[in-house]
N, CA, C and O atoms as CSV, one atom per row, in Angstrom:
chain,resi,resn,atom,element,x,y,z
A,1,MET,N,N,-10.614,18.240,-21.451
A,1,MET,CA,C,-11.533,17.613,-20.515
A,1,MET,C,C,-11.287,18.182,-19.119
A,1,MET,O,O,-10.151,18.109,-18.650
A,2,PRO,N,N,-12.265,18.734,-18.437
A,2,PRO,CA,C,-12.034,19.341,-17.091
A,2,PRO,C,C,-11.837,18.329,-16.066
A,2,PRO,O,O,-12.332,17.210,-16.200
A,3,TYR,N,N,-11.132,18.656,-15.031
A,3,TYR,CA,C,-10.991,17.845,-13.828
A,3,TYR,C,C,-12.173,17.957,-12.956
A,3,TYR,O,O,-12.760,19.033,-12.839
A,4,ASN,N,N,-12.562,16.848,-12.315
A,4,ASN,CA,C,-13.747,16.871,-11.388
A,4,ASN,C,C,-13.380,16.821,-9.930
A,4,ASN,O,O,-14.076,17.395,-9.092
A,5,HIS,N,N,-12.295,16.141,-9.611
A,5,HIS,CA,C,-11.838,16.051,-8.246
A,5,HIS,C,C,-10.303,16.071,-8.140
A,5,HIS,O,O,-9.606,15.168,-8.603
A,6,ILE,N,N,-9.815,17.152,-7.506
A,6,ILE,CA,C,-8.372,17.410,-7.442
A,6,ILE,C,C,-7.935,17.133,-6.063
A,6,ILE,O,O,-8.511,17.630,-5.095
A,7,LEU,N,N,-6.864,16.299,-5.957
A,7,LEU,CA,C,-6.241,16.013,-4.621
A,7,LEU,C,C,-4.943,16.703,-4.545
A,7,LEU,O,O,-4.078,16.544,-5.407
A,8,VAL,N,N,-4.797,17.476,-3.509
A,8,VAL,CA,C,-3.570,18.193,-3.276
A,8,VAL,C,C,-2.864,17.464,-2.084
A,8,VAL,O,O,-3.434,17.376,-0.997
A,9,ALA,N,N,-1.635,16.949,-2.295
A,9,ALA,CA,C,-0.916,16.204,-1.271
A,9,ALA,C,C,0.162,17.170,-0.800
A,9,ALA,O,O,0.975,17.656,-1.587
A,10,VAL,N,N,0.147,17.435,0.497
A,10,VAL,CA,C,1.091,18.456,1.042
A,10,VAL,C,C,1.885,17.893,2.244
A,10,VAL,O,O,1.495,16.892,2.845
A,11,ASP,N,N,3.040,18.581,2.586
A,11,ASP,CA,C,3.872,18.153,3.706
A,11,ASP,C,C,3.700,19.053,4.853
A,11,ASP,O,O,4.413,18.927,5.849
A,12,LEU,N,N,2.744,20.002,4.761
A,12,LEU,CA,C,2.354,20.911,5.825
A,12,LEU,C,C,3.393,21.825,6.316
A,12,LEU,O,O,3.297,22.298,7.448
A,13,THR,N,N,4.458,22.128,5.485
A,13,THR,CA,C,5.461,23.109,5.768
A,13,THR,C,C,4.958,24.425,5.035
A,13,THR,O,O,3.963,24.425,4.310
A,14,GLU,N,N,5.731,25.539,5.288
A,14,GLU,CA,C,5.333,26.705,4.627
A,14,GLU,C,C,5.515,26.638,3.121
A,14,GLU,O,O,4.916,27.417,2.380
A,15,GLU,N,N,6.315,25.737,2.687
A,15,GLU,CA,C,6.543,25.534,1.239
A,15,GLU,C,C,5.282,24.943,0.539
A,15,GLU,O,O,5.229,24.954,-0.690
A,16,CYS,N,N,4.274,24.433,1.280
A,16,CYS,CA,C,3.098,23.884,0.654
A,16,CYS,C,C,2.170,24.963,0.083
A,16,CYS,O,O,1.320,24.647,-0.750
A,17,ASP,N,N,2.305,26.207,0.499
A,17,ASP,CA,C,1.376,27.250,0.107
A,17,ASP,C,C,1.262,27.405,-1.428
A,17,ASP,O,O,0.145,27.527,-1.932
A,18,PRO,N,N,2.392,27.404,-2.195
A,18,PRO,CA,C,2.260,27.514,-3.651
A,18,PRO,C,C,1.522,26.268,-4.241
A,18,PRO,O,O,0.843,26.385,-5.261
A,19,VAL,N,N,1.654,25.134,-3.623
A,19,VAL,CA,C,1.015,23.873,-4.079
A,19,VAL,C,C,-0.525,24.020,-3.898
A,19,VAL,O,O,-1.304,23.707,-4.799
A,20,ILE,N,N,-0.922,24.504,-2.710
A,20,ILE,CA,C,-2.351,24.766,-2.448
A,20,ILE,C,C,-2.944,25.806,-3.340
A,20,ILE,O,O,-4.051,25.642,-3.852
A,21,HIS,N,N,-2.215,26.881,-3.532
A,21,HIS,CA,C,-2.685,27.973,-4.417
A,21,HIS,C,C,-2.944,27.411,-5.851
A,21,HIS,O,O,-3.989,27.692,-6.438
A,22,ARG,N,N,-2.010,26.635,-6.399
A,22,ARG,CA,C,-2.164,26.115,-7.738
A,22,ARG,C,C,-3.384,25.104,-7.777
A,22,ARG,O,O,-4.158,25.121,-8.733
A,23,ALA,N,N,-3.530,24.280,-6.788
A,23,ALA,CA,C,-4.636,23.345,-6.737
A,23,ALA,C,C,-5.998,24.048,-6.627
A,23,ALA,O,O,-7.001,23.664,-7.229
A,24,ARG,N,N,-5.948,25.133,-5.790
A,24,ARG,CA,C,-7.231,25.999,-5.648
A,24,ARG,C,C,-7.555,26.617,-6.998
A,24,ARG,O,O,-8.711,26.591,-7.421
A,25,GLU,N,N,-6.592,27.156,-7.665
A,25,GLU,CA,C,-6.851,27.786,-8.959
A,25,GLU,C,C,-7.437,26.733,-10.018
A,25,GLU,O,O,-8.371,27.047,-10.756
A,26,LEU,N,N,-6.884,25.567,-10.049
A,26,LEU,CA,C,-7.402,24.540,-10.937
A,26,LEU,C,C,-8.765,24.082,-10.558
A,26,LEU,O,O,-9.584,23.771,-11.423
A,27,SER,N,N,-9.042,24.030,-9.215
A,27,SER,CA,C,-10.249,23.628,-8.714
A,27,SER,C,C,-11.384,24.643,-9.142
A,27,SER,O,O,-12.461,24.238,-9.580
A,28,VAL,N,N,-11.111,25.869,-9.003
A,28,VAL,CA,C,-12.018,26.940,-9.368
A,28,VAL,C,C,-12.288,26.967,-10.871
A,28,VAL,O,O,-13.433,27.033,-11.318
A,29,SER,N,N,-11.209,26.916,-11.625
A,29,SER,CA,C,-11.401,27.005,-13.106
A,29,SER,C,C,-12.068,25.793,-13.726
A,29,SER,O,O,-12.683,25.880,-14.789
A,30,ASN,N,N,-11.941,24.677,-13.060
A,30,ASN,CA,C,-12.560,23.434,-13.474
A,30,ASN,C,C,-13.952,23.139,-12.816
A,30,ASN,O,O,-14.682,22.246,-13.246
A,31,GLY,N,N,-14.272,23.913,-11.780
A,31,GLY,CA,C,-15.499,23.603,-11.005
A,31,GLY,C,C,-15.337,22.308,-10.295
A,31,GLY,O,O,-16.313,21.574,-10.141
A,32,ALA,N,N,-14.128,21.979,-9.843
A,32,ALA,CA,C,-13.867,20.661,-9.304
A,32,ALA,C,C,-13.831,20.669,-7.742
A,32,ALA,O,O,-13.553,21.689,-7.111
A,33,THR,N,N,-14.122,19.493,-7.165
A,33,THR,CA,C,-13.929,19.266,-5.742
A,33,THR,C,C,-12.489,19.255,-5.443
A,33,THR,O,O,-11.694,18.657,-6.169
A,34,LEU,N,N,-12.122,19.925,-4.354
A,34,LEU,CA,C,-10.768,19.957,-3.875
A,34,LEU,C,C,-10.581,19.237,-2.510
A,34,LEU,O,O,-11.203,19.572,-1.502
A,35,SER,N,N,-9.663,18.207,-2.554
A,35,SER,CA,C,-9.391,17.525,-1.241
A,35,SER,C,C,-7.865,17.672,-1.065
A,35,SER,O,O,-7.047,17.780,-1.978
A,36,LEU,N,N,-7.615,17.658,0.277
A,36,LEU,CA,C,-6.230,17.824,0.695
A,36,LEU,C,C,-5.860,16.590,1.586
A,36,LEU,O,O,-6.658,16.148,2.412
A,37,VAL,N,N,-4.676,16.078,1.394
A,37,VAL,CA,C,-4.183,14.982,2.208
A,37,VAL,C,C,-2.738,15.224,2.693
A,37,VAL,O,O,-1.899,15.745,1.959
A,38,HIS,N,N,-2.493,14.850,3.885
A,38,HIS,CA,C,-1.152,14.802,4.409
A,38,HIS,C,C,-0.934,13.426,5.052
A,38,HIS,O,O,-1.734,12.926,5.843
A,39,ILE,N,N,0.191,12.863,4.660
A,39,ILE,CA,C,0.521,11.522,5.206
A,39,ILE,C,C,1.605,11.620,6.263
A,39,ILE,O,O,2.672,12.188,6.027
A,40,VAL,N,N,1.323,11.062,7.429
A,40,VAL,CA,C,2.351,10.960,8.517
A,40,VAL,C,C,3.031,9.652,8.405
A,40,VAL,O,O,2.442,8.613,8.700
A,41,GLU,N,N,4.314,9.672,7.966
A,41,GLU,CA,C,5.051,8.487,7.791
A,41,GLU,C,C,5.455,7.892,9.143
A,41,GLU,O,O,6.057,8.586,9.962
A,42,PRO,N,N,5.133,6.620,9.388
A,42,PRO,CA,C,5.470,5.947,10.652
A,42,PRO,C,C,6.999,6.114,10.919
A,42,PRO,O,O,7.800,5.909,10.008
A,43,MET,N,N,7.380,6.464,12.095
A,43,MET,CA,C,8.797,6.664,12.383
A,43,MET,C,C,9.642,5.388,12.139
A,43,MET,O,O,10.802,5.455,11.731
A,44,ALA,N,N,9.041,4.283,12.394
A,44,ALA,CA,C,9.808,3.020,12.074
A,44,ALA,C,C,10.212,2.947,10.688
A,44,ALA,O,O,11.308,2.470,10.394
A,45,MET,N,N,9.320,3.433,9.718
A,45,MET,CA,C,9.642,3.380,8.330
A,45,MET,C,C,10.717,4.394,8.057
A,45,MET,O,O,11.620,4.107,7.270
A,46,ALA,N,N,10.676,5.580,8.667
A,46,ALA,CA,C,11.637,6.634,8.497
A,46,ALA,C,C,13.043,6.160,8.908
A,46,ALA,O,O,14.046,6.555,8.313
A,47,PHE,N,N,13.087,5.333,9.905
A,47,PHE,CA,C,14.368,4.867,10.489
A,47,PHE,C,C,14.733,3.484,9.995
A,47,PHE,O,O,15.635,2.847,10.539
A,48,GLY,N,N,14.043,3.011,8.969
A,48,GLY,CA,C,14.324,1.686,8.390
A,48,GLY,C,C,13.678,0.513,9.085
A,48,GLY,O,O,13.982,-0.639,8.776
A,49,GLY,N,N,12.770,0.799,10.040
A,49,GLY,CA,C,12.107,-0.236,10.644
A,49,GLY,C,C,12.914,-1.090,11.669
A,49,GLY,O,O,12.416,-2.108,12.150
A,50,ASP,N,N,14.179,-0.661,12.000
A,50,ASP,CA,C,14.992,-1.468,12.843
A,50,ASP,C,C,15.474,-0.595,14.050
A,50,ASP,O,O,16.671,-0.465,14.308
A,51,VAL,N,N,14.478,-0.006,14.773
A,51,VAL,CA,C,14.817,0.827,15.870
A,51,VAL,C,C,14.426,0.161,17.207
A,51,VAL,O,O,13.266,-0.163,17.463
A,52,PRO,N,N,15.443,-0.016,18.020
A,52,PRO,CA,C,15.203,-0.806,19.290
A,52,PRO,C,C,14.489,0.025,20.364
A,52,PRO,O,O,14.694,-0.318,21.528
A,53,MET,N,N,13.704,1.038,20.143
A,53,MET,CA,C,13.014,1.792,21.165
A,53,MET,C,C,11.530,2.002,20.770
A,53,MET,O,O,11.118,1.829,19.623
A,54,ASP,N,N,10.763,2.391,21.817
A,54,ASP,CA,C,9.420,2.561,21.564
A,54,ASP,C,C,9.219,4.042,21.094
A,54,ASP,O,O,9.515,4.999,21.810
A,55,LEU,N,N,8.714,4.153,19.884
A,55,LEU,CA,C,8.558,5.480,19.295
A,55,LEU,C,C,7.142,5.963,19.361
A,55,LEU,O,O,6.835,6.992,18.760
A,56,SER,N,N,6.245,5.275,20.065
A,56,SER,CA,C,4.848,5.614,19.964
A,56,SER,C,C,4.500,7.001,20.484
A,56,SER,O,O,3.639,7.684,19.929
A,57,GLN,N,N,5.187,7.420,21.574
A,57,GLN,CA,C,4.976,8.752,22.086
A,57,GLN,C,C,5.440,9.843,21.117
A,57,GLN,O,O,4.742,10.841,20.936
A,58,LEU,N,N,6.607,9.664,20.493
A,58,LEU,CA,C,7.080,10.597,19.470
A,58,LEU,C,C,6.159,10.596,18.240
A,58,LEU,O,O,5.859,11.634,17.649
A,59,GLN,N,N,5.724,9.365,17.884
A,59,GLN,CA,C,4.786,9.209,16.748
A,59,GLN,C,C,3.478,10.060,17.035
A,59,GLN,O,O,2.993,10.795,16.175
A,60,GLN,N,N,2.970,9.917,18.235
A,60,GLN,CA,C,1.770,10.655,18.638
A,60,GLN,C,C,1.943,12.128,18.582
A,60,GLN,O,O,1.056,12.851,18.130
A,61,GLN,N,N,3.145,12.615,19.062
A,61,GLN,CA,C,3.430,14.051,18.999
A,61,GLN,C,C,3.521,14.541,17.592
A,61,GLN,O,O,3.045,15.630,17.273
A,62,GLN,N,N,4.136,13.740,16.731
A,62,GLN,CA,C,4.268,14.087,15.241
A,62,GLN,C,C,2.788,14.198,14.695
A,62,GLN,O,O,2.452,15.176,14.027
A,63,PHE,N,N,1.958,13.225,14.979
A,63,PHE,CA,C,0.619,13.264,14.499
A,63,PHE,C,C,-0.107,14.459,14.979
A,63,PHE,O,O,-0.757,15.135,14.182
A,64,ASP,N,N,-0.031,14.780,16.320
A,64,ASP,CA,C,-0.643,15.978,16.922
A,64,ASP,C,C,-0.137,17.270,16.262
A,64,ASP,O,O,-0.926,18.157,15.936
A,65,GLN,N,N,1.149,17.365,16.075
A,65,GLN,CA,C,1.672,18.520,15.413
A,65,GLN,C,C,1.132,18.689,13.943
A,65,GLN,O,O,0.884,19.804,13.483
A,66,ALA,N,N,0.967,17.556,13.251
A,66,ALA,CA,C,0.473,17.599,11.885
A,66,ALA,C,C,-1.014,18.002,11.934
A,66,ALA,O,O,-1.479,18.728,11.056
A,67,LYS,N,N,-1.736,17.553,12.917
A,67,LYS,CA,C,-3.146,17.892,13.056
A,67,LYS,C,C,-3.256,19.396,13.296
A,67,LYS,O,O,-4.080,20.047,12.655
A,68,GLU,N,N,-2.493,19.944,14.153
A,68,GLU,CA,C,-2.499,21.427,14.473
A,68,GLU,C,C,-2.183,22.237,13.160
A,68,GLU,O,O,-2.852,23.213,12.818
A,69,ARG,N,N,-1.157,21.772,12.486
A,69,ARG,CA,C,-0.792,22.531,11.244
A,69,ARG,C,C,-1.892,22.359,10.247
A,69,ARG,O,O,-2.157,23.323,9.527
A,70,LEU,N,N,-2.570,21.236,10.118
A,70,LEU,CA,C,-3.690,21.163,9.206
A,70,LEU,C,C,-4.826,22.070,9.622
A,70,LEU,O,O,-5.488,22.658,8.767
A,71,GLU,N,N,-5.064,22.195,10.902
A,71,GLU,CA,C,-6.143,23.112,11.372
A,71,GLU,C,C,-5.744,24.563,10.986
A,71,GLU,O,O,-6.622,25.344,10.619
A,72,GLN,N,N,-4.389,24.960,11.062
A,72,GLN,CA,C,-4.010,26.312,10.744
A,72,GLN,C,C,-4.241,26.526,9.195
A,72,GLN,O,O,-4.613,27.621,8.772
A,73,LEU,N,N,-4.010,25.456,8.366
A,73,LEU,CA,C,-4.195,25.581,6.964
A,73,LEU,C,C,-5.692,25.790,6.651
A,73,LEU,O,O,-6.043,26.591,5.785
A,74,LYS,N,N,-6.584,25.043,7.383
A,74,LYS,CA,C,-8.002,25.142,7.198
A,74,LYS,C,C,-8.484,26.579,7.518
A,74,LYS,O,O,-9.362,27.118,6.843
A,75,ARG,N,N,-7.885,27.175,8.562
A,75,ARG,CA,C,-8.256,28.529,8.899
A,75,ARG,C,C,-7.758,29.546,7.880
A,75,ARG,O,O,-8.410,30.561,7.637
A,76,LYS,N,N,-6.584,29.266,7.276
A,76,LYS,CA,C,-5.984,30.137,6.281
A,76,LYS,C,C,-6.738,30.033,4.955
A,76,LYS,O,O,-7.000,31.053,4.318
A,77,TYR,N,N,-7.092,28.809,4.527
A,77,TYR,CA,C,-7.816,28.550,3.314
A,77,TYR,C,C,-9.166,27.977,3.693
A,77,TYR,O,O,-9.349,26.779,3.910
A,78,THR,N,N,-10.117,28.932,3.759
A,78,THR,CA,C,-11.442,28.483,4.273
A,78,THR,C,C,-12.229,27.541,3.418
A,78,THR,O,O,-13.157,26.892,3.899
A,79,GLU,N,N,-11.863,27.445,2.092
A,79,GLU,CA,C,-12.499,26.504,1.236
A,79,GLU,C,C,-12.020,25.039,1.466
A,79,GLU,O,O,-12.560,24.093,0.891
A,80,LEU,N,N,-11.029,24.903,2.292
A,80,LEU,CA,C,-10.624,23.536,2.628
A,80,LEU,C,C,-11.511,23.054,3.764
A,80,LEU,O,O,-11.061,23.055,4.910
A,81,GLU,N,N,-12.693,22.659,3.519
A,81,GLU,CA,C,-13.679,22.224,4.516
A,81,GLU,C,C,-13.143,21.013,5.187
A,81,GLU,O,O,-12.376,20.277,4.567
A,82,SER,N,N,-13.506,20.745,6.461
A,82,SER,CA,C,-13.013,19.650,7.223
A,82,SER,C,C,-13.250,18.353,6.491
A,82,SER,O,O,-12.369,17.494,6.530
A,83,ALA,N,N,-14.309,18.151,5.861
A,83,ALA,CA,C,-14.638,16.965,5.149
A,83,ALA,C,C,-13.717,16.641,4.051
A,83,ALA,O,O,-13.607,15.489,3.631
A,84,ASN,N,N,-13.024,17.674,3.558
A,84,ASN,CA,C,-12.092,17.505,2.349
A,84,ASN,C,C,-10.680,17.497,2.849
A,84,ASN,O,O,-9.783,17.533,2.007
A,85,CYS,N,N,-10.375,17.453,4.145
A,85,CYS,CA,C,-8.945,17.482,4.573
A,85,CYS,C,C,-8.711,16.142,5.311
A,85,CYS,O,O,-9.497,15.766,6.180
A,86,HIS,N,N,-7.713,15.489,4.986
A,86,HIS,CA,C,-7.417,14.184,5.507
A,86,HIS,C,C,-5.968,14.082,6.005
A,86,HIS,O,O,-5.021,14.589,5.404
A,87,LEU,N,N,-5.865,13.379,7.165
A,87,LEU,CA,C,-4.593,13.160,7.778
A,87,LEU,C,C,-4.530,11.714,8.114
A,87,LEU,O,O,-5.455,11.192,8.736
A,88,THR,N,N,-3.432,11.005,7.717
A,88,THR,CA,C,-3.454,9.602,7.871
A,88,THR,C,C,-1.942,9.150,8.077
A,88,THR,O,O,-0.997,9.875,7.767
A,89,TYR,N,N,-1.810,7.918,8.614
A,89,TYR,CA,C,-0.467,7.336,8.702
A,89,TYR,C,C,-0.202,6.442,7.485
A,89,TYR,O,O,-1.118,5.885,6.880
A,90,GLY,N,N,1.089,6.329,7.155
A,90,GLY,CA,C,1.366,5.336,6.069
A,90,GLY,C,C,2.564,5.781,5.266
A,90,GLY,O,O,3.290,6.716,5.604
A,91,GLN,N,N,2.722,5.050,4.185
A,91,GLN,CA,C,3.792,5.355,3.168
A,91,GLN,C,C,3.117,6.271,2.148
A,91,GLN,O,O,2.125,5.888,1.527
A,92,PRO,N,N,3.687,7.554,1.964
A,92,PRO,CA,C,3.090,8.548,1.172
A,92,PRO,C,C,2.576,8.045,-0.182
A,92,PRO,O,O,1.404,8.216,-0.516
A,93,ARG,N,N,3.488,7.413,-0.966
A,93,ARG,CA,C,3.094,7.073,-2.312
A,93,ARG,C,C,1.777,6.189,-2.227
A,93,ARG,O,O,0.789,6.497,-2.893
A,94,GLN,N,N,1.790,5.129,-1.425
A,94,GLN,CA,C,0.662,4.183,-1.349
A,94,GLN,C,C,-0.532,4.846,-0.909
A,94,GLN,O,O,-1.598,4.665,-1.498
A,95,GLU,N,N,-0.416,5.675,0.183
A,95,GLU,CA,C,-1.666,6.328,0.744
A,95,GLU,C,C,-2.259,7.390,-0.247
A,95,GLU,O,O,-3.480,7.523,-0.331
A,96,ILE,N,N,-1.436,8.111,-0.961
A,96,ILE,CA,C,-1.912,9.062,-1.952
A,96,ILE,C,C,-2.613,8.331,-3.082
A,96,ILE,O,O,-3.720,8.695,-3.477
A,97,HIS,N,N,-1.994,7.346,-3.575
A,97,HIS,CA,C,-2.577,6.550,-4.663
A,97,HIS,C,C,-3.965,5.953,-4.211
A,97,HIS,O,O,-4.966,5.999,-4.925
A,98,LEU,N,N,-3.929,5.416,-3.017
A,98,LEU,CA,C,-5.214,4.778,-2.443
A,98,LEU,C,C,-6.292,5.811,-2.333
A,98,LEU,O,O,-7.436,5.553,-2.708
A,99,PHE,N,N,-5.964,6.968,-1.833
A,99,PHE,CA,C,-6.958,8.031,-1.600
A,99,PHE,C,C,-7.486,8.478,-2.993
A,99,PHE,O,O,-8.698,8.635,-3.144
A,100,ALA,N,N,-6.638,8.682,-3.989
A,100,ALA,CA,C,-7.036,9.071,-5.271
A,100,ALA,C,C,-7.995,8.051,-5.930
A,100,ALA,O,O,-9.006,8.425,-6.525
A,101,LYS,N,N,-7.664,6.822,-5.810
A,101,LYS,CA,C,-8.484,5.682,-6.294
A,101,LYS,C,C,-9.849,5.673,-5.618
A,101,LYS,O,O,-10.893,5.716,-6.268
A,102,GLU,N,N,-9.801,5.615,-4.289
A,102,GLU,CA,C,-11.060,5.468,-3.520
A,102,GLU,C,C,-12.003,6.631,-3.775
A,102,GLU,O,O,-13.220,6.446,-3.763
A,103,ASN,N,N,-11.460,7.846,-4.011
A,103,ASN,CA,C,-12.287,9.073,-4.115
A,103,ASN,C,C,-12.399,9.593,-5.547
A,103,ASN,O,O,-12.761,10.745,-5.785
A,104,ASN,N,N,-12.078,8.709,-6.490
A,104,ASN,CA,C,-12.192,9.073,-7.909
A,104,ASN,C,C,-11.594,10.466,-8.286
A,104,ASN,O,O,-12.190,11.264,-9.011
A,105,CYS,N,N,-10.383,10.688,-7.741
A,105,CYS,CA,C,-9.574,11.879,-8.068
A,105,CYS,C,C,-9.087,11.761,-9.482
A,105,CYS,O,O,-8.679,10.678,-9.901
A,106,ASP,N,N,-9.113,12.830,-10.227
A,106,ASP,CA,C,-8.619,12.744,-11.619
A,106,ASP,C,C,-7.341,13.592,-11.788
A,106,ASP,O,O,-6.784,13.642,-12.884
A,107,LEU,N,N,-6.859,14.277,-10.685
A,107,LEU,CA,C,-5.599,15.003,-10.709
A,107,LEU,C,C,-5.028,15.017,-9.246
A,107,LEU,O,O,-5.728,15.291,-8.271
A,108,ILE,N,N,-3.758,14.713,-9.181
A,108,ILE,CA,C,-2.989,14.829,-7.936
A,108,ILE,C,C,-2.064,15.970,-8.085
A,108,ILE,O,O,-1.350,16.009,-9.087
A,109,VAL,N,N,-2.000,16.894,-7.206
A,109,VAL,CA,C,-1.050,18.095,-7.187
A,109,VAL,C,C,-0.158,17.874,-6.101
A,109,VAL,O,O,-0.589,17.688,-4.963
A,110,VAL,N,N,1.195,17.883,-6.405
A,110,VAL,CA,C,2.226,17.852,-5.344
A,110,VAL,C,C,3.341,18.829,-5.580
A,110,VAL,O,O,3.432,19.410,-6.661
A,111,GLY,N,N,4.184,19.025,-4.610
A,111,GLY,CA,C,5.245,20.007,-4.706
A,111,GLY,C,C,6.460,19.344,-5.192
A,111,GLY,O,O,6.628,18.158,-4.905
A,112,SER,N,N,7.336,19.980,-5.905
A,112,SER,CA,C,8.598,19.441,-6.382
A,112,SER,C,C,9.655,20.505,-6.206
A,112,SER,O,O,9.415,21.673,-6.513
A,113,HIS,N,N,10.802,20.130,-5.724
A,113,HIS,CA,C,11.934,21.054,-5.523
A,113,HIS,C,C,12.773,21.213,-6.785
A,113,HIS,O,O,13.636,22.086,-6.886
A,114,GLY,N,N,12.478,20.311,-7.765
A,114,GLY,CA,C,13.178,20.470,-9.075
A,114,GLY,C,C,14.680,20.376,-8.942
A,114,GLY,O,O,15.393,21.124,-9.611
A,115,ARG,N,N,15.190,19.493,-8.110
A,115,ARG,CA,C,16.627,19.344,-7.994
A,115,ARG,C,C,17.247,18.905,-9.279
A,115,ARG,O,O,16.569,18.313,-10.119
A,116,HIS,N,N,18.527,19.175,-9.466
A,116,HIS,CA,C,19.143,18.807,-10.759
A,116,HIS,C,C,19.607,17.351,-10.827
A,116,HIS,O,O,19.863,16.680,-9.827
A,117,GLY,N,N,19.688,16.953,-11.986
A,117,GLY,CA,C,20.067,15.500,-12.227
A,117,GLY,C,C,18.755,14.641,-12.439
A,117,GLY,O,O,17.709,14.840,-11.821
A,118,LEU,N,N,18.944,13.682,-13.373
A,118,LEU,CA,C,17.828,12.863,-13.771
A,118,LEU,C,C,17.175,12.213,-12.633
A,118,LEU,O,O,15.946,12.160,-12.610
A,119,ALA,N,N,17.944,11.666,-11.595
A,119,ALA,CA,C,17.360,10.962,-10.509
A,119,ALA,C,C,16.613,11.860,-9.551
A,119,ALA,O,O,15.713,11.424,-8.833
A,120,LEU,N,N,16.996,13.109,-9.554
A,120,LEU,CA,C,16.399,14.068,-8.599
A,120,LEU,C,C,15.531,15.074,-9.351
A,120,LEU,O,O,15.301,16.176,-8.852
A,121,LEU,N,N,15.036,14.708,-10.566
A,121,LEU,CA,C,14.262,15.623,-11.317
A,121,LEU,C,C,12.991,16.070,-10.469
A,121,LEU,O,O,12.626,17.245,-10.454
A,122,LEU,N,N,12.402,15.163,-9.835
A,122,LEU,CA,C,11.339,15.501,-8.923
A,122,LEU,C,C,11.867,15.107,-7.492
A,122,LEU,O,O,12.803,14.326,-7.328
A,123,GLY,N,N,11.183,15.716,-6.484
A,123,GLY,CA,C,11.496,15.344,-5.180
A,123,GLY,C,C,11.103,13.885,-4.910
A,123,GLY,O,O,10.259,13.351,-5.630
A,124,SER,N,N,11.650,13.259,-3.957
A,124,SER,CA,C,11.476,11.854,-3.752
A,124,SER,C,C,9.961,11.491,-3.670
A,124,SER,O,O,9.524,10.539,-4.317
A,125,THR,N,N,9.153,12.261,-2.863
A,125,THR,CA,C,7.735,11.950,-2.749
A,125,THR,C,C,7.090,12.251,-4.053
A,125,THR,O,O,6.298,11.432,-4.519
A,126,ALA,N,N,7.362,13.375,-4.696
A,126,ALA,CA,C,6.698,13.684,-5.933
A,126,ALA,C,C,7.004,12.658,-6.995
A,126,ALA,O,O,6.120,12.287,-7.766
A,127,ASN,N,N,8.248,12.187,-7.056
A,127,ASN,CA,C,8.632,11.158,-7.954
A,127,ASN,C,C,7.919,9.897,-7.653
A,127,ASN,O,O,7.426,9.263,-8.586
A,128,ASP,N,N,7.820,9.481,-6.447
A,128,ASP,CA,C,7.049,8.315,-6.033
A,128,ASP,C,C,5.634,8.383,-6.448
A,128,ASP,O,O,5.068,7.422,-6.968
A,129,VAL,N,N,5.062,9.519,-6.219
A,129,VAL,CA,C,3.561,9.608,-6.520
A,129,VAL,C,C,3.335,9.605,-8.042
A,129,VAL,O,O,2.290,9.117,-8.472
A,130,LEU,N,N,4.203,10.092,-8.838
A,130,LEU,CA,C,4.134,10.119,-10.251
A,130,LEU,C,C,4.017,8.626,-10.788
A,130,LEU,O,O,3.155,8.281,-11.597
A,131,HIS,N,N,4.907,7.841,-10.290
A,131,HIS,CA,C,4.918,6.445,-10.776
A,131,HIS,C,C,3.853,5.607,-10.178
A,131,HIS,O,O,3.763,5.362,-8.975
A,132,GLY,N,N,2.997,5.154,-11.169
A,132,GLY,CA,C,1.915,4.272,-10.761
A,132,GLY,C,C,0.692,5.028,-10.313
A,132,GLY,O,O,-0.233,4.436,-9.759
A,133,ALA,N,N,0.668,6.311,-10.539
A,133,ALA,CA,C,-0.552,7.137,-10.119
A,133,ALA,C,C,-1.750,6.719,-10.922
A,133,ALA,O,O,-1.649,6.434,-12.115
A,134,PRO,N,N,-2.912,6.682,-10.248
A,134,PRO,CA,C,-4.066,6.289,-10.992
A,134,PRO,C,C,-4.746,7.379,-11.816
A,134,PRO,O,O,-5.816,7.173,-12.389
A,135,CYS,N,N,-4.110,8.525,-11.860
A,135,CYS,CA,C,-4.611,9.712,-12.602
A,135,CYS,C,C,-3.456,10.680,-12.966
A,135,CYS,O,O,-2.278,10.397,-12.751
A,136,ASP,N,N,-3.845,11.774,-13.498
A,136,ASP,CA,C,-2.824,12.813,-13.887
A,136,ASP,C,C,-2.143,13.279,-12.661
A,136,ASP,O,O,-2.738,13.269,-11.584
A,137,VAL,N,N,-0.882,13.700,-12.777
A,137,VAL,CA,C,-0.171,14.339,-11.634
A,137,VAL,C,C,0.431,15.629,-12.083
A,137,VAL,O,O,1.021,15.705,-13.161
A,138,LEU,N,N,0.290,16.666,-11.259
A,138,LEU,CA,C,0.917,17.981,-11.585
A,138,LEU,C,C,1.893,18.241,-10.442
A,138,LEU,O,O,1.498,18.300,-9.278
A,139,ALA,N,N,3.193,18.400,-10.793
A,139,ALA,CA,C,4.195,18.767,-9.865
A,139,ALA,C,C,4.463,20.300,-9.905
A,139,ALA,O,O,4.934,20.824,-10.914
A,140,VAL,N,N,4.180,20.947,-8.879
A,140,VAL,CA,C,4.328,22.387,-8.742
A,140,VAL,C,C,5.703,22.649,-8.259
A,140,VAL,O,O,6.087,22.178,-7.189
A,141,ARG,N,N,6.488,23.415,-9.040
A,141,ARG,CA,C,7.848,23.706,-8.822
A,141,ARG,C,C,7.930,24.623,-7.557
A,141,ARG,O,O,7.286,25.670,-7.507
A,142,LEU,N,N,8.708,24.218,-6.575
A,142,LEU,CA,C,8.881,25.029,-5.471
A,142,LEU,C,C,10.240,25.656,-5.460
A,142,LEU,O,O,11.257,24.971,-5.571
A,143,ILE,N,N,10.259,26.965,-5.326
A,143,ILE,CA,C,11.508,27.732,-5.389
A,143,ILE,C,C,11.974,28.051,-4.012
A,143,ILE,O,O,11.243,28.689,-3.254
A,144,LYS,N,N,13.223,27.617,-3.628
A,144,LYS,CA,C,13.738,27.854,-2.286
A,144,LYS,C,C,14.115,29.266,-2.248
A,144,LYS,O,O,14.776,29.807,-3.135
A,145,SER,N,N,13.659,29.873,-1.153
A,145,SER,CA,C,13.961,31.355,-0.979
A,145,SER,C,C,15.263,31.592,-0.189
A,145,SER,O,O,15.647,32.739,0.037
């Protein structure tokens, strides 16, 4: 059964290129819509929520940097139309699942570093996305150069 809407969730680093390539291949071969999402995790979450300082300026800088990197990806991959690229705040697992549900995605493509050991079989975000996903999940193995 072919996929109709593929969501590729990326971290916006150079390592995301193989993930985007794989999602694009699947999109073309299935005639599917391709959407891309990046989640900016609130700094308070990253630091355990117990930070005694105002992080709003740093958070805005982080969001602006993510926005610029997303624009670079759109220039590099012209098929990633603005309407199909999304940048949002939140907890990655929850936001990716929510996006997939709300947009009727039937495949989520994420990157995985394939670390050794059962607990690290998938990267932490890839592992989180896998559990409770509303659709199929493909973890693209990322090879560290």
